[in-house]
N, C-alpha and C positions, 0 to 999 in steps of 0.2 A: 647403359654405359655412360660414364661421366666424361665429358669433353671440356677441356680447358677453354674458356672464352678467349677470343682473340681481340686485341685492342682495335678500336675504331680508328680509321685514318684521320678523321678530324681531330681526335684527341691527340694523336701523335703530332699533328701540325701545331696544335696549341702548345704542347710540351716543348717542341723544338723552338718555338718563338720565345717562350719563357726562358729556356736554357740559353739562348743567344743573347737575350737582353737582361738576364738576371733580375727580372722585374715583372710582377703580375700586371701592374698598371701599364707599363710600356708595351707589354705583349698585347694587352687588351686594346690599347690605342692602335697598334699596328694592324690588328685583326678586325678593328671596328666593332668590338663587342664590349661587354661590361667586364670589370675586374671580377665580379661575382661569378660570371659565366666561366671565366678562365679558371678560377679556383675550383669550381665544381668539376670541370672536365679533368683537371689534374688529379683530383681526388678519385674520380672514376677510373682513370688510367692506373693509378697506384693500386687501387683495389683489384682491378683486372689482372695486373701483373704480379700482385702480391708482394710488392716491395716499395720502399720509400725512394722517390726519385729526387726530391728537393728538400733542402733544409730551409725552413722559413724563419725569418726574424722580422722585427719591426722595421729594420733598415734595409735589408736586402734579401735576395734569394740566392742560395748556393746549391749547385748540383751535387748529388751524392755520387759515390763510386758506381753504384748500380745505375744511377741516372746517366753517367758518362757512357756506359755501355749501351743503354737504351737509346741515347741520343745518336750515337754512331750508327746503330742499326736503323733508327727511324729516318735519318737523313737519306740513307741508301734506299730504303723502302719507298719513301715519298718521291725521291728522284726517279726511281724506276716507274712508279705509277704515273708521274707527270710525263715521262717519256712514252709510256704506253698510250696515254690519252692523246698525246701529240701525234704518235705514229698512226693511230687509226682515225684521226680527225680528218674530215673532208675539207676543212677550211684552214689552210696553213699560211694565209697571207698576213695574219696578225699573230705572230708567235707570242706566247706568254709563259709564265712559270718562273722558275729560278734558274739562273745561269751562273755557274761557279767557274771562275777564271783564275789561273795562277800565272806568275811571272817572277822574274828576278828582282832583287832589291832595287838596284840603281835604275835599270831601264824601266822596270814596272812603275816606280815612283815618278820618274821624270817624263815618261812618254805614254805608257799604257794607261795609267790612271786618268790623265786629262782626256785621252781619246775615249775612254769608257764613260766619262762624265757627259761627253757630247753624244755618245751612243744612247745613253739612258734618256736623254731629252727626246730622241727620235722614237724610242720604244719604251715609253713609261710603264707599259703593262708587264715588262720584264723586271724581275728582281735580280740585280747583278751584284755578285760578291767577288771581290778581288783579294787574293791572298798572295803575299810576297815571300819568297824563300831564297836562301843562299845555297840551295842544292837543287839537283835535277828532280823533278816531280814525276811520280808514276801517275800519269793523268787518269787513266781509268781506275787503277787500283786504289787511288786516294779520293775518288769520288768527284774529280774535276771534269767539267765538260770541255775545257779548252785551256791550253797552255801556250802563252806567248813567250817564245824563247829565242835566244841568240846562240847559234852554233849549229853545225851541219851534221852532227852525229845523232841521227833519229832512228829509233827502232823501226824495223820494217813492218811491224803489225799495226803501227799508227798511221793515221792520215795526216799529211802535212801540206800546207800551202805556203809558198814563199811570199812574204809581204814586202820585203825590201832587201836590197843588196847591202852588204856590210863586210868589213874585215878588220882584224886586229893588227896593230902596228907596234913597232918598238919605238919608244921615245924616252927622252930624259931632258932635264933642265939644262939651259946653257951653262949654268954654274957647275953642274956635275961634269959636263963634258970638258969644260975648261980646266977643271982640276984633275980629272982622271983620264982624259983622252977619249976619242971616239972610236968605237969598235969598227974594224974594217971588214970583218967576216963573222959568220955565225959562231965559229969556234972561239972568238975573242970574248964572247959573253961569259964564258966560264971563269974568266979572271976579273969580271966586273961585279959590283954590288947590284944584284937584281932584286926585284920586288915580287916574289911569287904570291899568287892569289889562289886561295881555296874557295872557288866559287862555281857552283852548279857543275857544269861539264868540264871544268878545267882540271886536268891531272896536275896535282900539286907539285910544283917545282920541276915539271917536265914540260918544256915548250916545244910543241909540234909546229914546225914552220914550213912554209912553202917558199922556195928560192927558185925563181925563174921556172916555175912549173914542177920542180922536183921537191919532194917532201923530205924533211930531215927533222931530227929531234935532238934536243940538247938539255942536259940537266943543269939547272941554274940554282944558285944559292945567294944569300945575302944576309945581312944582320937584321933585316926587317921582313916580316911576312904577315899576311892578314887573310881573313875570309871575306873581306869587303873591298870591292873594286874602287870605290870612291876614296877609301883610306889610302890605298896604294897610289892613287893619282896625287893625293895631297902630299905624300912622301916624295913622290917624283918631283913635284913642284918645289919642294923644300931642298932639292938637290941630294936626296938620299939614295938614289939609284935609278935603274932602268926598269921601265914598266912595259908590259905587253897589254894593250888595252884597245877596245873597239873604237873605230873612228867616230861612232855616234857620240862617244864620251869625250874624246880628246881633240876632235877637229877644231873647235873654237880655240883651244889652248895652243894648237899648232899655228893657227892663223894669226893669233896675237903674239906669237914668239915666246910665250911662257914655257912651252915645251918645244923640243926639236925632234923631228923624226930621224932615226938612225937606221942604217941599212935599208934604204928605201926599196930595194929589190926583194926584201923579205916581208912576208905577211902571213896571216893565218885566216883562212876563210871562216866567216862567222855571220852568215846571213840571218835575217829575221824571219821567223816561221810562226805560223799558227798551227798547233798540233792538237789532234783530238782522237779519241778512240773510234775504231771502225764501226762500233755499234751506233754511233751518233752521226753516221754518214748522211742520213736523211733527216736529221734534226733541223727543224725550221729555225729555232732560236740560235743554234750554232751557225747555221748558214748565214743568217742576216748579220750576225756579229762579225764573222770572218770577212764577209763582203764589205761591211762598213770599215773595218780596220784596214782592209786592202786599199780602199779608197783613201783613207786617212794617210797611209804611208806611201801612196803612189808617187807623191812628189818629194818624198824623203830621200835625199841623196847625200849621205855623209861623205862619199868618195866615189870616184869613177869606178865602174864595174871591172875595168881591166887594169886597175892599179897594181903595181908590183908584179905584173905578169901573172896574176892569179885569176883563174876562172871563177868569178864570183857567183856564177849561176847556182852552184851547189848541186846537191842531188835533186833528181827530178821530183816534182810534187807528186804526192800519192793520193 
């Protein structure tokens, strides 16, 4: 009986490194092997799978369509193998392997990335990859170990640890308010130019707000909208409308007077969470990263927890 040969795990690792770096020599340097060895293992893998995985030229290496599929599967397989080894290991004090983390564009760039740079100094044996998105990530389904997110709507099958308190507030520039007036109640927002953001968990154009402990929703419109929070803040600074934005983002602008908070009794809970799949509950690499980020953000206080009469504790950590 003929049995199709299975690819070796080391060959899959070599292939993934080449695919990520689009270079045999860069992959060889990362793996501390020769470029000839890398080329040989790729040839063996292509022979085993019976398909071409890479287009080679004198200048660069490009992945083929089949290679893209193999790369997706290989990353999952290798991650699962790493998790298996970690799970049965008797020594977990020094976690290693690859740690894939996701977050949002603005917060990820300004806060998560610098924190992870410091984390990497403490755990150099971990390979950390950070991907930033303008949408909510399916942590387990997309192969991530950890998602650092703002917002309290978290699926019950995920484990979540609150890293810091935060909430979103309504604000506008002094120039906008002088020209168009200041809203006195939530209903007034419907007659103002608002700046909707399509960003991760935000329902586009629908603001769910908490007013003295009571939740209400209002549909907002305006001549400008975006999928990037930093763009909306820039427009607000230019006097183009009212923005609903996290205190982590606008607190310095409020302190400087460049923006003014309106309807101070109104807010939207949006705490900072570390979210990961239940299957990684015992993962040492996830645990040390969450603990590190928890310490990093322990003194991070963009606003008082009881501001605007909102319970900023959010849902219980799972």
